C-alpha positions as CSV (number, residue, x, y, z in Angstrom):
1,M,75.2,93.3,78.4
2,R,72.9,95.2,76.1
3,K,74.0,98.0,73.8
4,N,73.1,101.3,75.4
5,M,73.2,103.9,72.7
6,H,72.0,106.8,74.8
7,R,74.9,106.3,77.2
8,T,77.4,107.4,74.6
9,S,77.3,111.1,74.0
10,A,79.5,113.6,72.1
11,V,80.7,116.6,74.0
12,I,82.1,119.3,71.6
13,A,84.7,120.9,73.8
14,A,87.9,121.9,72.1
15,L,90.8,120.2,74.0
16,T,94.3,119.3,73.1
17,L,96.8,117.0,74.8
18,V,100.4,118.2,74.2
19,A,103.4,116.2,75.3
20,V,105.6,118.7,76.9
21,T,108.9,118.1,75.1
22,H,110.8,121.2,73.8
23,V,112.5,120.7,70.4
24,V,115.9,122.3,70.3
25,G,116.0,125.4,68.2
26,T,112.9,127.0,69.6
27,A,113.6,130.4,71.2
28,D,112.9,130.8,74.9
29,A,112.1,134.2,76.4
30,E,113.9,134.4,79.8
31,A,112.9,136.5,82.7
32,I,114.7,137.0,86.1
33,T,113.0,135.0,88.8
34,P,113.6,135.6,92.5
35,S,115.4,132.7,94.2
36,R,112.2,132.1,96.1
37,P,109.3,133.2,94.0
38,S,106.3,134.8,95.7
39,S,102.9,135.0,94.0
40,T,102.0,137.9,96.3
41,D,104.2,140.2,94.2
42,S,103.2,138.8,90.9
43,A,101.9,140.9,88.0
44,D,101.7,137.8,85.8
45,P,98.1,137.3,84.5
46,A,98.7,133.6,84.0
47,L,99.8,133.2,87.6
48,D,96.8,135.2,88.8
49,R,94.5,133.0,86.8
50,H,96.2,129.9,88.3
51,I,95.6,131.3,91.8
52,V,91.9,132.0,91.1
53,G,91.5,128.6,89.4
54,F,93.1,126.8,92.3
55,R,90.9,128.5,94.8
56,H,87.8,127.7,92.8
57,S,88.7,124.1,92.4
58,M,89.2,123.8,96.2
59,G,85.8,125.5,96.9
60,L,87.5,128.6,98.3
61,A,86.1,132.2,97.9
62,T,87.7,134.2,95.1
63,D,86.4,137.7,96.0
64,A,89.0,140.5,96.3
65,S,88.8,140.8,100.1
66,R,89.6,137.1,100.6
67,M,92.4,137.1,98.0
68,A,93.9,140.2,99.7
69,A,93.7,138.5,103.1
70,A,95.4,135.4,101.7
71,Q,98.3,137.6,100.4
72,R,98.7,139.2,103.8
73,A,98.8,135.9,105.7
74,Q,102.2,134.6,107.0
75,N,102.1,130.8,106.6
76,A,103.7,128.1,104.5
77,S,100.9,127.9,101.9
78,E,103.0,129.0,99.0
79,E,105.7,126.4,99.9
80,L,103.2,123.6,100.1
81,F,100.4,124.5,97.6
82,G,102.1,127.1,95.4
83,V,99.5,129.8,96.1
84,P,98.8,132.2,99.1
85,L,96.1,131.2,101.5
86,T,94.6,132.5,104.7
87,D,95.6,130.7,107.8
88,A,92.3,129.0,108.1
89,E,92.4,127.9,104.4
90,Y,95.9,126.6,104.7
91,R,95.0,124.5,107.8
92,E,91.9,123.2,106.0
93,L,93.6,122.1,102.8
94,A,96.5,120.6,104.7
95,F,94.0,118.6,106.8
96,R,92.2,117.4,103.6
97,Q,95.5,115.9,102.4
98,T,95.8,114.1,105.8
99,V,92.3,112.7,105.4
100,V,93.2,111.4,101.9
101,A,96.5,109.9,103.2
102,N,94.8,108.2,106.1
103,D,91.5,107.1,104.6
104,A,91.5,106.9,100.8
105,A,93.4,103.7,100.3
106,L,91.9,102.2,103.4
107,S,88.3,102.9,102.2
108,R,89.1,101.6,98.7
109,S,90.5,98.3,100.0
110,A,87.8,97.9,102.6
111,V,85.0,98.1,100.1
112,L,86.7,95.8,97.7
113,D,87.5,93.2,100.4
114,R,84.1,93.2,102.1
115,F,81.6,94.0,99.4
116,G,83.4,93.0,96.2
117,P,84.8,95.0,93.2
118,E,81.4,95.3,91.6
119,R,80.3,97.6,94.4
120,L,83.2,100.2,94.3
121,A,82.6,103.1,91.9
122,G,85.5,105.3,93.1
123,V,87.1,107.2,96.0
124,W,87.8,110.9,95.9
125,M,88.2,114.1,98.0
126,D,85.3,116.3,97.2
127,N,86.9,119.8,97.5
128,Q,83.7,121.5,96.2
129,E,81.7,120.1,99.1
130,G,83.9,121.3,102.0
131,G,86.5,118.5,101.8
132,Q,84.5,115.3,102.2
133,L,86.2,112.0,101.3
134,T,83.6,110.5,99.0
135,V,83.2,106.8,98.3
136,G,81.1,106.0,95.3
137,V,79.3,102.7,95.4
138,T,76.7,100.9,93.1
139,G,74.5,99.8,96.0
140,Q,74.2,99.1,99.8
141,V,75.0,102.7,100.6
142,D,73.9,102.6,104.2
143,A,75.6,99.3,105.0
144,I,78.9,100.5,103.4
145,Y,78.7,103.8,105.2
146,Q,78.3,102.1,108.6
147,F,81.0,99.6,107.8
148,L,83.5,102.3,106.8
149,A,82.6,104.8,109.5
150,G,83.8,102.3,112.1
151,R,87.2,101.9,110.4
152,V,88.3,105.2,108.9
153,H,90.3,107.8,110.9
154,H,88.1,110.7,110.0
155,P,84.4,109.5,109.9
156,D,83.2,113.1,110.1
157,R,84.7,113.6,106.7
158,L,83.2,110.5,105.1
159,T,80.4,110.5,102.5
160,V,79.1,107.4,100.7
161,R,77.2,108.1,97.4
162,R,75.4,105.8,95.0
163,M,76.7,105.8,91.4
164,Q,75.7,104.0,88.2
165,S,78.8,102.0,87.3
166,S,81.6,100.3,89.2
167,M,85.3,101.2,88.7
168,V,85.7,97.6,87.3
169,E,83.2,98.3,84.6
170,L,84.6,101.8,83.8
171,E,88.1,100.5,83.6
172,K,87.0,97.6,81.4
173,V,85.3,99.9,79.0
174,A,88.4,102.2,78.9
175,R,90.7,99.2,78.2
176,R,88.4,97.9,75.4
177,I,88.4,101.3,73.7
178,G,92.2,101.6,74.2
179,V,92.8,98.2,72.6
180,R,90.7,98.9,69.5
181,A,91.5,102.5,68.9
182,P,95.0,101.8,67.3
183,E,93.2,99.7,64.7
184,H,91.2,102.7,63.7
185,M,93.8,105.5,63.6
186,N,91.7,107.5,61.1
187,L,89.3,108.2,63.9
188,G,91.9,110.3,65.7
189,I,91.4,108.9,69.2
190,S,94.2,110.2,71.3
191,G,93.2,109.6,74.9
192,V,90.8,107.8,77.2
193,K,90.2,108.4,80.9
194,V,88.1,107.2,83.7
195,D,86.4,110.1,85.5
196,E,85.5,108.7,89.0
197,R,83.6,111.8,90.2
198,A,81.4,112.0,87.1
199,N,81.2,108.1,86.9
200,V,81.9,108.2,83.1
201,V,84.6,107.2,80.6
202,R,85.9,110.2,78.6
203,V,87.3,109.7,75.1
204,L,89.4,112.3,73.3
205,A,88.9,112.6,69.5
206,R,91.1,114.9,67.5
207,H,88.7,115.7,64.6
208,D,85.1,114.5,64.7
209,P,83.5,113.5,68.0
210,A,80.3,112.5,66.4
211,R,82.0,110.0,64.1
212,V,83.8,108.5,67.1
213,Q,80.5,108.3,68.9
214,D,78.9,106.4,66.0
215,W,81.9,104.0,65.9
216,L,81.6,103.3,69.7
217,S,77.9,102.8,69.5
218,S,78.3,100.3,66.7
219,W,80.2,97.8,68.9
220,L,80.5,98.9,72.5
221,Q,77.9,97.2,74.6
222,T,77.9,98.6,78.1
223,D,75.7,100.3,80.6
224,A,78.6,102.6,81.6
225,E,78.3,106.2,80.3
226,V,80.9,107.2,77.6
227,R,81.4,110.8,76.6
228,V,83.4,111.8,73.5
229,E,85.3,115.2,73.6
230,Q,87.2,116.9,70.9
231,G,90.9,116.9,71.6
232,A,94.4,115.5,70.8
233,V,97.4,114.1,72.6
234,T,100.9,115.2,71.6
235,P,104.1,114.8,73.7
236,V,105.5,118.1,75.8
237,G,112.0,120.6,80.3
238,T,113.5,124.7,84.4
239,Q,113.5,128.3,83.5
240,Y,117.2,128.7,84.4
241,M,119.9,126.1,84.1
242,D,121.7,125.2,87.2
243,S,125.1,123.6,87.9
244,P,126.0,120.3,89.8
245,P,125.3,118.8,92.2
246,F,122.6,117.4,90.0
247,R,119.0,117.9,91.1
248,G,115.5,117.2,89.8
249,G,113.5,120.0,88.1
250,Q,116.3,121.3,85.9
251,Q,116.6,121.9,82.2
252,I,118.5,119.0,80.4
253,E,119.4,118.8,76.8
254,S,120.2,116.2,74.1
255,L,121.1,117.0,70.5
256,S,117.4,117.1,69.6
257,Y,115.3,117.9,72.7
258,I,115.1,120.1,75.8
259,C,113.3,118.5,78.7
260,T,113.3,118.6,82.5
261,S,114.9,116.2,85.0
262,G,112.5,114.5,87.3
263,F,114.3,113.0,90.2
264,V,117.6,111.2,90.9
265,A,116.8,107.5,91.6
266,S,118.9,104.5,92.5
267,G,119.2,101.0,91.2
268,G,121.9,98.3,91.0
269,G,124.3,100.4,93.2
270,R,124.3,103.5,91.1
271,D,122.3,106.7,90.5
272,Y,120.3,107.7,87.5
273,V,118.5,110.8,86.4
274,V,114.8,110.0,85.6
275,T,112.9,112.0,83.0
276,A,110.2,111.3,80.4
277,G,110.6,108.5,78.0
278,H,109.3,110.4,75.0
279,C,112.1,112.9,75.4
280,G,114.5,110.5,73.6
281,R,115.7,107.0,72.9
282,A,118.3,104.9,74.7
283,G,121.7,105.9,73.3
284,D,121.0,109.6,73.4
285,A,123.6,111.7,75.2
286,W,122.3,114.3,77.7
287,T,123.8,117.3,79.3
288,Q,122.9,119.8,82.0
289,V,124.4,123.2,81.2
290,V,127.8,122.2,79.9
291,H,128.1,119.2,82.2
292,P,127.5,115.8,80.7
293,I,125.0,113.7,82.6
294,G,125.4,110.5,80.7
295,V,123.9,108.4,77.9
296,A,120.4,107.1,78.4
297,D,120.4,103.3,78.6
298,R,116.7,102.8,78.8
299,S,113.7,104.7,77.5
300,D,110.2,103.2,77.9
301,V,107.0,104.7,76.3
302,T,104.9,101.5,76.6
303,N,102.8,101.3,79.9
304,T,104.7,104.4,81.2
305,D,106.6,107.4,80.0
306,A,110.0,107.2,81.6
307,M,113.7,107.2,80.8
308,R,116.8,106.7,82.9
309,I,120.2,108.3,82.3
310,P,123.2,106.9,84.3
311,N,124.6,109.9,86.2
312,G,128.4,110.1,86.6
313,W,128.5,113.5,88.3
314,Y,126.5,114.2,91.4
315,G,123.3,112.9,93.0
316,T,121.2,114.7,95.5
317,N,117.7,114.4,96.9
318,E,116.8,117.9,95.9
319,V,114.4,119.4,93.4
320,T,115.0,122.8,91.9
321,L,111.9,125.1,92.3
322,S,113.7,128.2,90.9
323,Y,117.2,129.3,90.1
324,D,118.7,132.8,89.4
325,P,122.3,133.1,88.4
326,D,122.7,136.2,90.7
327,F,120.7,135.0,93.7
328,G,121.1,131.2,93.6
329,G,118.5,128.5,93.9
330,Y,115.4,127.6,95.8
331,Y,115.3,123.8,96.4
332,R,113.1,121.2,97.9
333,K,114.5,118.1,99.6
334,I,112.7,114.9,98.7
335,T,112.4,112.5,101.7
336,S,109.9,109.9,100.5
337,S,108.0,108.7,97.4
338,Q,104.3,107.9,97.3
339,S,102.9,104.4,96.7
340,S,100.7,104.3,93.6
341,A,97.9,102.8,95.7
342,N,97.8,105.8,98.1
343,D,96.8,108.7,95.9
344,A,93.2,109.7,95.1
345,V,91.1,112.0,92.9
346,G,90.8,115.3,94.7
347,Q,94.2,115.0,96.4
348,I,96.6,117.9,95.7
349,S,99.8,117.3,93.7
350,C,102.3,119.9,92.4
351,I,104.5,120.2,89.4
352,T,107.6,122.2,88.4
353,G,109.4,122.4,85.0
354,K,111.4,124.4,82.5
355,N,108.8,127.0,81.8
356,F,108.1,128.4,85.3
357,G,109.6,129.0,88.7
358,G,108.1,127.7,91.9
359,L,105.2,125.2,92.1
360,R,102.0,124.8,90.3
361,C,99.5,122.8,92.3
362,G,96.1,121.4,91.7
363,E,93.8,118.5,92.5
364,I,94.1,115.1,90.8
365,I,91.3,114.9,88.3
366,T,91.8,111.2,87.4
367,R,94.1,108.3,88.3
368,G,93.4,106.5,85.0
369,Y,94.4,108.7,82.0
370,S,95.0,106.5,79.0
371,V,97.3,107.9,76.3
372,N,98.0,106.5,72.8
373,I,99.9,108.8,70.5
374,S,102.5,108.5,67.8
375,L,105.9,110.1,68.5
376,E,108.2,111.8,66.0
377,D,110.8,109.1,66.4
378,G,108.4,106.4,65.2
379,R,107.5,105.0,68.6
380,T,104.0,105.1,70.2
381,L,103.4,106.5,73.6
382,T,100.9,104.3,75.4
383,Y,99.9,104.0,79.1
384,T,96.6,103.7,81.0
385,N,97.4,105.0,84.5
386,G,98.3,108.7,84.0
387,R,97.4,111.1,86.8
388,E,95.8,114.3,85.4
389,V,96.3,117.3,87.7
390,D,94.6,120.6,87.5
391,A,97.8,122.6,86.8
392,D,99.3,123.8,83.6
393,C,102.5,122.6,81.9
394,N,104.1,123.5,78.6
395,P,106.5,122.2,75.9
396,G,109.9,121.6,77.6
397,D,108.4,120.6,81.0
398,S,108.3,116.9,80.1
399,G,110.1,114.7,82.6
400,G,109.8,117.3,85.4
401,P,108.8,116.3,88.9
402,A,105.4,115.9,90.3
403,L,105.5,116.2,94.1
404,Y,103.7,117.3,97.3
405,G,105.7,118.7,100.1
406,K,108.8,116.5,100.3
407,Q,107.2,113.5,98.6
408,A,108.0,112.4,95.0
409,R,104.9,111.5,93.1
410,G,105.5,111.4,89.3
411,I,107.1,112.4,86.0
412,I,105.4,115.1,83.8
413,S,104.2,113.5,80.5
414,V,101.6,115.4,78.5
415,K,99.6,118.7,78.5
416,V,95.8,118.9,78.1
417,T,94.8,122.2,76.5
418,R,91.1,123.3,76.6
419,F,89.6,126.4,75.1
420,L,86.7,126.3,77.5
421,A,88.4,125.2,80.7
422,N,91.7,125.3,82.5
423,D,94.7,123.7,80.9
424,T,95.8,120.6,82.8
425,C,98.9,118.3,82.9
426,V,99.2,114.5,83.1
427,Y,102.1,112.8,84.9
428,V,103.0,109.1,85.2
429,H,103.2,107.8,88.7
430,I,106.7,107.5,90.1
431,G,106.2,103.9,91.5
432,P,105.3,102.1,88.2
433,A,107.8,104.3,86.3
434,L,110.7,103.2,88.5
435,N,109.6,99.6,88.5
436,Q,109.6,99.5,84.7
437,L,113.0,101.2,84.5
438,G,114.5,98.6,86.9
439,L,115.1,101.2,89.6
440,T,114.2,100.8,93.3
441,D,114.0,104.2,95.0
442,V,114.0,107.9,94.5
443,R,117.1,109.3,96.3
444,T,116.0,110.6,99.7
445,T,119.4,111.4,101.1
446,P,121.7,114.3,100.2
447,G,124.3,112.3,98.4
448,G,127.4,114.0,96.9
449,I,130.2,113.4,94.4
450,L,129.8,109.9,92.8
């Protein structure tokens, strides 16, 4: 293919990726959190910003009257989405998740099977356009719409849109950049992602986006659009420590780091605590409060970001959303885990970690976030299938759970800090992470003393 110089552009937008590991020795400011936090009573400006940001990303009104109506509503929106919503808004967003679950993977596979990989440019929930499941294609728009409309469960929520580049081409470009970037560490390339909705590949450069643009233009021959943004990737554990039985979403500690437990998972007839791989190496001993969890026997930071710790105490299927030593804990039972083929851009996922109580939820921005960063222990954190979610995380939240309702979805890995936009968080999907660790399932039964 021909070299397409004008397709590579530098976007000067200050952005930082921070892996959310907390180094032991850093002071933490504690605050009493109700056992079941309510954003309706919050005077926290950061929480208020999150609520406004969430509503904006979902295409919901952010005026004072609508916000007040949402706070007065009596529904399960805070349990499911982490923010108050009116009854109508709650029903609409819940229905959008049903549309994604029923039709996203179906549409993706149907286009690939019938029209070929060169036709598919992406599948996403367009929350800004009233909740339309949008299928991007490189041609045959009418034919593909007619084909899909007869097969999906919700044809009234289906839109087919013409795009420039196929997902195959975008992913190929992202892989090529990811392969060559480590050979040119002086350029400071720290992340690459495929943006399905914008139909572009985005490259993060720590120092000089224009220099990275020139380097890409000197060898990258593609018709796909590539945008370079200023930024950096660095690795990033629950606000109150809890006691056994062991749950996900709790602060855990080694001699060097504080992180967050993700889920309890099973393999080979025993239970393991799963957290982020960059939190430590195999051989590190981990505790939760004063209770020893075990010694990590596997820590992978290549193609994923996951670590397993054999658990000799308790194992449950619960995630801690908040804990107060006087009032107890607020927990969420996990009953299933998501297949990595079944999520989609625009779908809502939630996270919880060391630095906040309750849930922070947002839409998935990309399913293909590529990370390549050097860790303090000499290893390199590299993967290509990170899920970026429009919700903030901070140092110490690493390894915490990503979930939706009672479904396990992933392990918190890195933070994306932007000065001109909302901070976001990237998690590795639970399916590939468990596979690489040699584990089979997230625990979905109560369990007990092991």
